[in-house]
C-alpha positions as CSV (number, residue, x, y, z in Angstrom):
1,X,-64.0,256.4,248.6
2,X,-61.3,257.9,250.8
3,X,-60.4,261.5,251.5
4,X,-57.2,262.9,252.9
5,X,-57.7,265.3,255.8
6,X,-54.6,267.5,256.3
7,X,-55.2,267.5,260.0
8,X,-53.4,264.5,261.7
9,X,-55.6,262.0,263.6
10,X,-53.7,263.1,266.7
11,X,-50.9,265.7,267.0
12,X,-47.3,264.3,266.9
13,X,-44.0,265.7,267.9
14,X,-40.4,265.0,269.1
15,X,-38.3,266.9,271.6
16,X,-35.2,266.3,269.6
17,X,-33.9,264.2,266.6
18,X,-33.2,260.6,267.4
19,X,-32.4,258.6,264.3
20,X,-31.6,255.5,266.2
21,X,-35.1,255.4,267.7
22,X,-36.6,256.3,264.3
23,X,-35.2,253.0,263.0
24,X,-36.9,251.2,265.8
25,X,-40.2,253.0,265.1
26,X,-40.1,251.8,261.5
27,X,-41.4,248.5,262.9
28,X,-44.9,250.1,263.3
29,X,-44.8,251.6,259.9
30,X,-43.7,248.7,257.7
31,X,-43.5,245.7,260.1
32,X,-45.6,242.6,260.4
33,X,-47.6,244.1,263.3
34,X,-47.6,247.7,262.0
35,X,-50.2,250.1,260.9
36,X,-50.0,249.5,257.2
37,X,-50.4,245.7,257.8
38,X,-53.5,246.4,259.9
39,X,-55.1,248.8,257.4
40,X,-54.6,246.4,254.5
41,X,-55.7,243.4,256.4
42,X,-59.0,244.9,257.7
43,X,-59.8,246.4,254.3
44,X,-59.1,243.2,252.4
45,X,-61.2,241.2,254.9
46,X,-64.1,243.6,254.5
47,X,-64.7,242.9,250.8
48,X,-66.7,239.7,251.4
49,X,-68.5,240.6,254.7
50,X,-72.3,240.5,254.2
51,X,-73.2,242.0,257.6
52,X,-73.3,245.8,256.8
53,X,-72.6,246.8,260.4
54,X,-69.5,244.6,260.7
55,X,-68.3,245.6,257.2
56,X,-68.4,249.2,258.2
57,X,-66.5,248.4,261.4
58,X,-63.7,246.8,259.4
59,X,-63.5,249.7,257.0
60,X,-63.7,252.4,259.7
61,X,-60.9,250.8,261.6
62,X,-58.9,250.3,258.4
63,X,-59.2,254.0,257.6
64,X,-58.2,254.9,261.1
65,X,-55.1,252.7,260.8
66,X,-54.1,254.6,257.7
67,X,-54.3,257.7,259.9
68,X,-52.1,256.0,262.4
69,X,-49.6,255.1,259.7
70,X,-49.4,258.8,258.8
71,X,-48.8,259.7,262.5
72,X,-46.0,257.1,262.7
73,X,-44.4,258.3,259.5
74,X,-44.5,261.9,260.6
75,X,-42.9,261.0,263.9
76,X,-40.1,259.0,262.2
77,X,-39.5,262.0,259.9
78,X,-39.2,264.3,263.0
79,X,-36.9,261.9,264.7
80,X,-34.7,261.7,261.6
81,X,-34.4,265.4,261.6
82,X,-34.8,265.6,257.9
83,X,-31.1,265.1,257.6
84,X,-29.7,262.9,254.8
85,X,-26.2,262.8,256.3
86,X,-25.4,259.1,257.0
87,X,-22.8,260.1,259.6
88,X,-25.6,261.4,261.8
89,X,-27.2,257.9,261.9
90,X,-25.3,256.2,264.7
91,X,-27.3,253.0,264.8
92,X,-30.1,251.1,262.9
93,X,-30.5,250.5,259.2
94,X,-27.9,253.0,257.8
95,X,-28.1,251.7,254.2
96,X,-31.9,252.0,254.2
97,X,-31.6,255.5,255.5
98,X,-29.1,256.4,252.8
99,X,-31.3,254.9,250.0
100,X,-34.4,256.7,251.3
101,X,-32.8,260.0,252.2
102,X,-34.1,259.4,255.7
103,X,-37.6,259.4,254.4
104,X,-39.9,257.0,256.3
105,X,-40.1,253.9,254.2
106,X,-42.3,250.8,254.0
107,X,-39.7,248.8,255.9
108,X,-39.5,247.2,259.3
109,X,-36.9,248.0,262.0
110,X,-34.5,245.6,260.3
111,X,-34.8,247.2,256.9
112,X,-36.9,244.5,255.3
113,X,-39.6,245.6,252.9
114,X,-43.3,245.4,253.8
115,X,-45.0,242.5,252.2
116,X,-48.6,241.4,251.5
117,X,-47.7,238.1,253.2
118,X,-48.3,239.9,256.5
119,X,-52.0,240.2,255.6
120,X,-54.3,237.4,256.8
121,X,-57.6,236.9,254.9
122,X,-59.6,233.7,255.2
123,X,-63.1,234.7,254.0
124,X,-64.5,233.3,257.3
125,X,-65.7,236.1,259.6
126,X,-64.9,234.3,262.9
127,X,-61.4,233.3,261.8
128,X,-60.7,236.8,260.5
129,X,-62.0,238.4,263.7
130,X,-59.9,236.2,265.9
131,X,-56.9,237.0,263.7
132,X,-57.6,240.8,264.1
133,X,-58.0,240.5,267.8
134,X,-54.5,238.8,267.9
135,X,-53.1,241.4,265.6
136,X,-54.3,244.3,267.8
137,X,-52.9,242.5,270.8
138,X,-49.5,242.0,269.2
139,X,-49.5,245.7,268.1
140,X,-50.1,246.7,271.7
141,X,-47.1,244.6,272.8
142,X,-44.8,246.3,270.2
143,X,-46.0,249.8,271.2
144,X,-45.3,248.9,274.9
145,X,-41.8,247.8,274.0
146,X,-41.3,251.0,272.0
147,X,-42.6,253.2,274.8
148,X,-40.1,251.8,277.3
149,X,-37.2,252.5,275.0
150,X,-37.5,256.3,274.7
151,X,-37.8,259.2,277.2
152,X,-38.9,261.8,274.7
153,X,-42.1,263.1,276.2
154,X,-43.7,264.1,272.8
155,X,-43.0,260.7,271.2
156,X,-44.3,258.9,274.3
157,X,-47.6,260.9,274.0
158,X,-48.0,259.7,270.4
159,X,-47.2,256.1,271.3
160,X,-49.6,256.2,274.3
161,X,-52.4,257.4,272.1
162,X,-51.7,254.7,269.5
163,X,-51.5,252.0,272.2
164,X,-54.8,253.1,273.6
165,X,-56.4,253.0,270.1
166,X,-55.1,249.5,269.6
167,X,-56.9,248.5,272.8
168,X,-60.1,250.2,271.5
169,X,-59.9,248.2,268.3
170,X,-59.2,245.0,270.1
171,X,-62.4,245.5,272.1
172,X,-64.4,246.4,269.0
173,X,-63.3,243.2,267.3
174,X,-64.1,241.2,270.4
175,X,-67.6,242.6,270.6
176,X,-68.1,241.8,266.9
177,X,-66.8,238.2,267.5
178,X,-69.2,237.7,270.4
179,X,-72.1,238.7,268.1
180,X,-71.2,236.0,265.4
181,X,-69.3,233.4,267.4
182,X,-71.7,230.6,266.7
183,X,-71.4,231.0,262.9
184,X,-68.9,230.0,260.2
185,X,-65.9,228.0,261.3
186,X,-66.8,228.6,264.9
187,X,-69.9,226.3,264.8
188,X,-69.8,223.2,266.9
189,X,-69.4,220.6,264.2
190,X,-69.2,217.8,266.8
191,X,-68.6,215.2,264.1
192,X,-66.7,212.7,266.3
193,X,-65.8,212.1,269.9
194,X,-62.4,213.5,269.2
195,X,-64.0,217.0,269.0
196,X,-64.5,216.8,272.8
197,X,-61.5,214.9,274.0
198,X,-58.5,216.3,275.9
199,X,-55.1,214.5,275.8
200,X,-53.1,215.1,278.9
201,X,-49.7,214.6,277.2
202,X,-47.6,216.8,279.5
203,X,-48.1,214.6,282.5
204,X,-50.7,211.9,281.8
205,X,-50.4,209.9,285.1
206,X,-51.6,206.4,285.6
207,X,-55.3,207.3,285.5
208,X,-55.1,208.4,281.9
209,X,-54.4,204.9,280.8
210,X,-56.9,203.2,283.2
211,X,-60.0,204.0,281.2
212,X,-60.8,207.2,283.2
213,X,-61.9,210.2,281.3
214,X,-59.4,213.1,281.3
215,X,-60.7,216.7,281.3
216,X,-59.0,219.8,280.1
217,X,-57.8,222.1,282.9
218,X,-60.3,224.8,284.0
219,X,-59.2,228.4,284.1
220,X,-62.5,229.7,285.3
221,X,-62.2,231.3,288.8
């Protein structure tokens, strides 16, 4: 069950209309790394999870992502200035703005519609958690790019909040993965020697063909 609270998850605002930037921000509403994608992915993944604590984590974050989606949509609406005059849109997806009356749409920054193909569900908890960690990391990168491209203080405050929440979700998924990392597809199957071998194909060197064992590079300090 879901309930709509009229109070936004975090206050949003804009110092002035900026329809060009509103078109860019559409990426986090209807894009492949946006809030709708995150909400639908985590919710869809939760349906098969047996661990009640992790299931609740997925659903809680999914619900929060819907709140983030509302924040992004409201910010886009403020940036568009609620003005349906296409002449005021100097850049971006003008046709999409005309068709939608400058209403925030389920489209990305290029005007392409949101699709369920963005959502990754495998039914394997480890694989899904790793996918979610990567999703949160990519969302952080997009928000960082968006932050750099506007000087509007109010919009930056919203993006800063959302970026920090992506970081929080990233860590929550990492903690959950650490708790189950030896299960499912992450088990050490060890069926053949190939499971332990490293092929130094970038620069093998003569020793690689002299019967000497080649080891993967170590990144541990």
